[in-house]
N, C-alpha and C positions, 0 to 999 in steps of 0.2 A: 348144460353148459354153465349156467349160473352156479349150480351146486358144486361144480368143480373149480370155478374161478374165484368166486366171492370170498371163501375162507382165506385164500392166499393173499388177496388184496388187503384184507383186514390185518392179517398177521404180519405182513411186510410193510404196513403203513408206518411212516416215520414217527407218528405220534402214538402208536399203539401202547407203548409202555407208560407214557405219562398222561395222555389224554385219550383213553379208550373210546369215549363217546364221540369225539371228533373223528377218530379213525373209522368208527362204524359209519358215521354219517357220510364222510367223504368216500368211503369204499362203495357204499350203496349208490351214491351219486355217480361215481366213476363207472360202475357197472351199467347204470341206466344209459349214460352217454355212449358207452361202448356198444350196447345192444342197438341203440338208435343208429349209430354209425354203420354197424354191420348190415342193418336192414336197408341202408342206402347204397351199399356196394353191390355191383353186379356179381352174380355167382352162376357159373355155367351159362352165361349169356343173358341172364335175367336177374332182377333184384328179388331179394327175399321179402315177401309181404308180411310184415309183422303186425298189421292192423288188427287181426283177430287172434293174435298170440299173446301170451302173457306168462308170468311166473309169480310165485309167491316165495317169500323167504322170511324166516325168523331166525335171528342169531342172538344167543344169550351167552354171556360170559361173566365170570366172576374174577375180580381183580381187587386185591387189598380189602376183601370183605364186602365189596359192593357188587351188586348185579347190574350188568349193562345189557340193554336189550334194544334191538333195532328190528323193524319189520316192514315189509312191503307186500302189498297185496292182501288177499283174504287169508291170512294165517293167524292162528290163535296160539297164544302162549299163556300159561297160568303157572302160578307158584302155589304149592301147598303149604299151609300154615297149621300148626297145632292149635286146636280150639279147645274150649272147655269140655270136660268129660271124656278126654282122650280121643275126641273126634278130630277130623281134618276139615279145613275150609280152603276152597280154591279161590284165589284172587287173580283177576285178569292182569296180565302184564302189558298187553297191547289191546288196542281197540280194533274191532273187526272193520275191514274196508270193503264191505259188501256194496256192490253197485246199486242195490235197491234201497239203500239208505239215502234220504233226501240230500244231506250235506255231501255225501260221497258222490252222488250223481251230479250235483252242482259243480264239484271240484273237477270231475272228469270232463264235463261239457265246457267249463271255463278254460281248461287247458287244450281245447280243440278236439277232444275225443267225443265219443257217443256211447250211449248205453242202449242196448237192444237185446231182446231175447231171440235166440236162434232155435228154431224148432228142431 
């Protein structure tokens, strides 16, 4: 669902041409609110339980010579750069959001979530 909806939200955003970073941020926030609203609506007589569901998304675009990147969840994005000796170097564009990282676990718990391993 997100893979079909998020690109359109970004491209149709009123600020996309002049403030791509704002468009990315607001589109991701809109998608989050929309998923939350859907999970609270009855479907076939019951609510969709999204507590153990999730998605990841990484969006990268280039506009006027600048790369713009937005990410949610545990998605990785790197950019390759030419290094000395004709080799390539990979630089991270986003930080991993792995729930086993202490600060990420704290963020999840602080927002009312929980981190647990499912066997």
